[in-house]
C-alpha positions, -999 to 999 in steps of 0.1 A, spaced: 0 0 0 10 36 -5 25 55 24 4 83 37 30 108 25 28 93 -10 -10 94 -9 -8 132 -2 18 138 -28 -6 155 -52 -32 169 -27 -28 206 -35 -51 224 -59 -31 256 -55 -11 251 -86 0 283 -104 9 289 -140 46 290 -128 41 255 -114 27 242 -147 57 255 -166 80 238 -141 62 205 -145 65 208 -183 102 216 -179 107 185 -157 89 163 -181 111 175 -210 142 168 -189 130 133 -180 121 126 -216 157 127 -227 168 95 -208 134 79 -213 138 81 -251 170 61 -250 157 33 -228 155 -3 -242 122 -20 -249 129 -43 -220 133 -14 -196 101 3 -207 81 -30 -206 94 -37 -171 82 -3 -160 47 -9 -174 44 -42 -157 54 -27 -124 28 1 -128 1 -25 -137 9 -46 -105 10 -15 -83 -24 -3 -96 -40 -36 -87 -23 -37 -53 -36 -2 -46 -71 -6 -61 -87 0 -27 -70 34 -23 -80 43 -59 -116 33 -53 -118 53 -20 -106 84 -39 -130 77 -68 -159 77 -43 -151 114 -36 -155 122 -72 -187 103 -75 -201 121 -44 -193 155 -61 -209 143 -93 -241 135 -75 -241 169 -59 -238 185 -93 -265 162 -108 -243 147 -135 -263 125 -158 -261 87 -157 -238 84 -188 -213 109 -173 -214 91 -139 -207 58 -157 -176 73 -174 -165 85 -140 -171 53 -120 -143 30 -111 -147 -5 -98 -122 -32 -89 -129 -48 -122 -122 -15 -141 -90 -10 -123 -80 -45 -133 -90 -38 -168 -67 -8 -172 -39 -26 -154 -44 -55 -179 -44 -28 -207 -9 -19 -197 1 -55 -199 -13 -56 -234 8 -26 -243 39 -45 -232 31 -71 -258 29 -45 -286 58 -39 -309 80 -10 -298 77 17 -325 109 35 -316 141 29 -336 126 13 -367 145 20 -400 116 29 -423 138 34 -454 175 36 -463 193 48 -494 227 59 -505 232 91 -527 256 94 -556 280 114 -534 282 84 -510 260 98 -482 240 70 -465 206 82 -454 183 63 -429 148 74 -421 143 63 -385 113 65 -360 119 84 -329 98 96 -299 78 128 -302 93 140 -269 67 154 -245 29 148 -249 4 171 -233 -29 151 -227 -61 171 -219 -91 150 -211 -124 149 -193 -142 125 -170 -126 91 -177 -99 82 -151 -89 52 -172 -74 77 -197 -48 86 -171 -35 50 -173 -40 44 -210 -23 76 -220 6 71 -196 12 35 -208 12 45 -245 34 75 -239 60 56 -219 61 26 -243 68 50 -272 95 68 -253 76 100 -245 72 119 -213 36 131 -206 19 160 -189 -16 150 -179 -45 174 -173 -77 156 -164 -111 171 -158 -120 185 -124 -148 159 -120 -122 131 -117 -96 150 -98 -94 127 -67 -93 96 -89 -66 109 -112 -44 121 -83 -47 87 -67 -38 69 -99 -8 92 -106 4 87 -70 5 50 -76 22 54 -110 49 76 -93 54 51 -66 58 23 -92 82 43 -113 106 47 -84 113 10 -88 121 13 -125 146 30 -149 120 55 -161 123 88 -143 94 97 -120 92 131 -136 84 116 -170 47 115 -158 34 149 -147 -2 155 -135 -16 191 -132 -37 187 -101 -55 220 -105 -91 231 -112 -78 266 -122 -86 273 -159 -55 295 -160 -33 265 -153 -48 246 -182 -45 276 -206 -8 279 -196 -3 244 -207 -16 253 -242 13 277 -247 44 258 -234 58 251 -268 94 252 -256 87 221 -235 57 202 -250 58 188 -285 22 180 -291 -12 184 -273 -39 157 -275 -74 168 -263 -98 140 -256 -134 148 -247 -164 168 -258 -167 193 -286 -162 223 -264 -130 210 -249 -115 201 -283 -125 234 -299 -110 253 -269 -77 235 -273 -75 239 -311 -83 276 -308 -60 286 -280 -30 263 -283 2 275 -297 15 239 -296 7 215 -325 -26 196 -317 -34 160 -325 -72 166 -327 -94 137 -315 -129 139 -328 -164 142 -316 -184 113 -331 -216 124 -348 -219 90 -363 -243 79 -391 -256 46 -405 -272 47 -439 -296 18 -445 -297 14 -483 -328 1 -502 -310 -32 -507 -300 -37 -470 -305 -70 -454 -332 -66 -427 -315 -87 -400 -281 -71 -406 -296 -36 -405 -315 -41 -373 -286 -58 -355 -261 -32 -365 -284 -3 -355 -291 -19 -321 -254 -26 -314 -242 8 -326 -268 27 -306 -272 7 -274 -240 -11 -266 -224 20 -251 -244 50 -260 -220 75 -243 -189 67 -264 -177 86 -295 -183 56 -319 -219 51 -309 -246 57 -335 -264 91 -334 -283 93 -368 -299 67 -390 -305 76 -426 -332 52 -440 -339 47 -477 -376 53 -481 -382 20 -500 -365 0 -473 -384 18 -446 -418 14 -462 -411 -24 -465 -397 -29 -430 -412 -1 -408 -431 -24 -385 -401 -45 -375 -380 -14 -372 -405 4 -350 -408 -27 -328 -370 -29 -324 -367 7 -315 -395 3 -288 -380 -29 -274 -347 -11 -268 -362 21 -253 -348 42 -281 -363 77 -284 -366 88 -320 -361 124 -332 -373 123 -368 -377 144 -399 -413 153 -409 -419 120 -428 -404 98 -401 -425 115 -373 -457 107 -392 -450 70 -393 -430 63 -361 -453 64 -330 -440 84 -301 -412 101 -321 -403 137 -316 -398 163 -343 -361 168 -350 -345 202 -346 -312 214 -361 -293 203 -331 -305 168 -335 -286 165 -367 -255 184 -354 -249 171 -319 -240 139 -301 -267 125 -279 -245 101 -259 -278 85 -248 -306 63 -261 -319 91 -284 -316 86 -321 -321 110 -350 -339 94 -380 -342 108 -415 -358 92 -446 -338 97 -478 -346 91 -515 -312 77 -525 -276 72 -516 -266 106 -529 -290 123 -504 -275 102 -476 -239 111 -485 -249 148 -488 -264 147 -453 -233 131 -438 -211 156 -456 -231 185 -440 -234 171 -405 -207 144 -400 -176 150 -379 -154 127 -400 -153 100 -373 -172 69 -383 -199 63 -409 -215 31 -421 -236 18 -450 -258 -13 -448 -264 -28 -482 -261 -60 -503 -253 -39 -533 -216 -38 -538 -217 -9 -562 -235 12 -536 -211 1 -509 -181 11 -530 -196 45 -538 -203 52 -501 -168 41 -490 -152 61 -518 -172 93 -513 -177 96 -476 -149 115 -459 -143 100 -424 -115 83 -405 -134 50 -405 -161 40 -431 -179 6 -427 -199 -17 -450 -223 -40 -431 -206 -36 -397 -212 -17 -365 -194 16 -360 -185 4 -325 -154 -12 -340 -137 22 -343 -115 15 -313 -78 8 -311 -80 -27 -295 -110 -37 -317 -92 -29 -349 -60 -46 -340 -39 -16 -328 -37 -31 -294 -44 2 -276 -52 38 -285 -46 73 -271 -76 87 -289 -93 87 -323 -80 114 -347 -104 129 -372 -79 152 -388 -57 142 -418 -21 153 -409 2 129 -392 -24 105 -378 -60 96 -386 -84 71 -369 -74 52 -337 -40 65 -326 -18 36 -314 19 36 -306 32 45 -341 11 77 -340 32 88 -310 64 88 -329 79 110 -356 109 105 -379 145 115 -381 169 114 -410 202 99 -399 228 108 -425 262 92 -425 291 107 -445 328 106 -450 337 143 -453 312 152 -481 306 189 -487 281 206 -509 
């Protein structure tokens, strides 16, 4: 168990902008030796952290209860409270997640390409760590562990800024991580946590370009927009998921219903959950009874366009925000469309370039959708819930990028590296 002194290591909220800059400086300094460690040394550290998290799960859960009590006082909704909640099983899950990262290939040091110029210069393009990652996120305490594990495995130091709603949980987790790192070759300062609820401390983090190499925001639209607008550091933008499924006129009924149910109800509050269904009118007219029964059986509240509202009992008239915003609940926007072109046009207008799907047995229609829809992940006859690092074979992810530079889609270990040209000569001059 942690000593009382260690438990109180991060118990101050009176962190100033000067303190944040000092934390970033320490992270940069610690990142230098970290970037040169062997794969074995990094893996040993991750295994030690995983073991310590499980050993100290009671302490972590005690602190998590403080966050949950505050959440109840503030009347956080059920979905938000679920993201905030830790259990012994969830602590074990993120400890096991670190063990899975251990089994992933180390992305640092790979020679991506090599060539020799006519003048004899030998050039090697090599993967190297980014340096220092700034991670800004909201309610999920598991992100503290996931982001730390991925950063350390890829040879990066990390500065964490979690949301105030999970402050006690995150402080406890980072205290355990620091205690574990003392037993390893990774410097304790390689993991920094800004234990402050002061907005000025967060905004200071946005500007520390001399110490931090990249910022990764993970959370709701307002958080991501704030970071993108105010940061002077390059941002790896993770995306809000206004996710669509288009049910084509040649969609298999069983596939369509199963995919809609899974994408909407499996975990409604995550970014790859379904928010809008676009139904070809011919398919809807032929299958509306079974669709309506399915929606009712799963307590899905429909917000429909004018035609849908007329034919789906109990549905609400959709407003503009129903097409633009994430519900993160069992609400679902429904629109009837004449053809695939109308569906694609709707997605182009309202989509967030995260995950989109078509259900059809017509391969030509599927190919058109996959080719024309601009998103990080586009599916044919499959649930959008697969847009996840582990589900798609990345092993783990630090977030899902909806931008197009450097990384797109689930960002695993390779996304946390950059390249360096290593050039070997024998006195050549130009």
